N, C-alpha and C positions, 0 to 999 in steps of 0.2 A: 166607729162604725162596726158593730157587731156581728151584722146580717149582710146578704145581698142589696143593695139600694134599691129601693123601691121607685117606679119610673117617677114618680114625683123630686125624691131625692136627687136623683141619678141628675135631673132636669137641671135642680138647683147647681149643683156642683159644676154642669158645663159650663151653666149661665156665668156661674161666678168664675170658673177660668176664665173664659172667653174676656170677663169685665180687668180681671187679672194683664191678658194682656195687652186690651188695647188699652187699659190706661197712662202704658210710658207711653208711647205714640202722641195719642191726646195729649198728654200733661206738656211734651217736647213741642208741639205745637203752639199752643198756646205759651210757652214759655218764649218762642220766637217772636209769636204775635205784639207778646208786650216789650219787646227790646225796638218792636218796629214801632212800638207806639211810644218810647221811651226820649224824647227829647235830647235828654243825658246821655246816650247808649247811640247816636248814630253817626258814630265812629264805628258797631259793630254791626251794622246796617249788613251788610253780605255776608257773618254767618250766621245771624239771625235768618236769613233769606235761607242758607243754606237747611241751617234745621229746621226750616218749616219743610221744607222741598223734602228733603229724605225721610223727613216721620211723615210726614201726609204717605207718601209711597211705600213706608214703610202700614201704615192706616192698609190702605188701598189691597196691600197683600193677602195681610191679614185677616181683612172682610171675602174677602173670593174664597182664600184656605177654606176659612169655618163655613161657609156656603153648603162646601163637598162633605167635608171632613166629618163636622155634626150636624149639618141642615139636611134640605131638602133636595137645593142647591136649580132655583127655581124649576123649572117644567122641563129640563133637559132628562129625558131616560139612557141618552149613554152617553159616555164620555169617552172622544182618545185622546190613546198616549202621550202627545205632546200637549194637551190642554193641562192635563193633569203632570206633566215634568214642570207646566209652566208653574204652578200652586206649588209643589214641594221647593224648587227655586225660590219664589219670595221665601221663602218662609227657614233658607239653608245659607241662601247666599250671603256672604259676609260672614261666615261663620268658620268655626277652625276644620270643619272636617270638611273635604271634598266628594261631590257627588257626582257617581257614576252611572249615568243611566241605563241599564238594559232595557227597558220593556219595549217590549212589543208592540208596533203599532197596529192597533187592533181598535174597536169599541167594547169597553167596561162598561157592564149597565151598573145602576146606581151603586150598590152594595159592593159590588168588586170593588168601583171608584173610591167607595168612601175609606173602604179598607187599604190599601193598595197608598193613598197620599196618608193616613194616622202611618202606616208602616213606613213606608219612605220618611217622615220628618224623624219617626222615636228611631229608627235605625240612624240618623247624622245626630240624633239628640245623644245616642250613646257613645259618644266621642265627644266626650269635655276638653281634650288635651289633643286636637284632631289626630289627623288617621283620613282615611278611605271608608265612603258608604256606598258598596253595591247593591245597586235596588233593579231586579228584575225578574222576570215573567217566563211562561212557558204554559204551554197547557199539555195533559197528561189525559188520555185517557177522555170522561165527560168530565174533566174537574181543572179548573184554572187555578196556577200555583204561585203567588207574589212568595219574593222570596228577599231578607232586607240583610246582607254580612257589613256589618262595620267591625275594623279593623285597623286599630292602632292601640297604641303604647298603655290608654291608661282605658279602652275600650272599656266598659259597663253596665247594669243596668244597675237604678237604685232602686231599694229594694221597696218603693212606695212600687215603681213600675214594672218589680218582678211578677209583684202582688196579682198588679191590675192586667197584668199578661195570662195568667193563670187562670182567671178569671175567680180568684175570692175577695173576698171583702176585707177590708183595710180593717186593722182592728191596731193602729201605731202609725203615727209619718203624717207626712206631710199629705190629705187629700188632693191637692188641685195638680202633684203629681202623680197622683194612682187615676186620676180619672180618666186622661186621653188612651192609656193602654188600656183602661177598661174597656172603655168604648171601642178598643181595637179589636178584643176580645168578643166584646160580644158583637158586634156588626158582621163577624165572620163566623160566629155560630148561629143566629141566628138567621142567617142564609144557611145553612145545613152543613160547614166547615166545621174547620177544625186547624188551630193555631199552635204553631209550637213553639216552643224558643233553646236555645243554648245559651249561657255564656259562662266561656272558659277567659282564661286571662289573655289577654288583648283580643278577643275575637267576641263579639254578638253575632249569634241568628235569630232572625225571625222569617217560620216562614207559616205561612198564611193558605190553606188549601180549599177551594171555594167551588161549587159545580158551577159550569157552566151554562 
């Protein structure tokens, strides 16, 4: 990509990312069903049921997250912090990063909620080898501050993620690793806010500033 994505290009990239995310648990469910239907594999019935159960739960978590992170999330206009925490937990539980949720109990408008769940997920994703991702919110004057701090031995941002978080077009690298960071930047800026990013050895900080 040599220029900022058009709405059509961006929609295509988001759809491609979602399909990529969904295919793994969907494929695992099919594999589990195949085992259940295989007369020669009845000794693996419990394993198959476990695989189906785990994969179905992951699929549901992905759908619920995507509805808020990328979609309109039905008719809801406001979201509470506990609801958003559940969405992020569904995506990060079982991963290497420990998520410390310090978000205020308040109502978040759609753009704020969309920014918060994406910021939370991307903060945890910056810890591929483990560590702690602190997700917090606070009010300063007439702005809401959302902050994600990732601290761990190998905390880092992939080049594509750093490019997306800066609101820059992708010139090389994987589009699937660029689109969600860019989507966060776009969400914050279209709401009239700003996104700051710092990445040092062992520490990554994402800070979104959005109007109340």
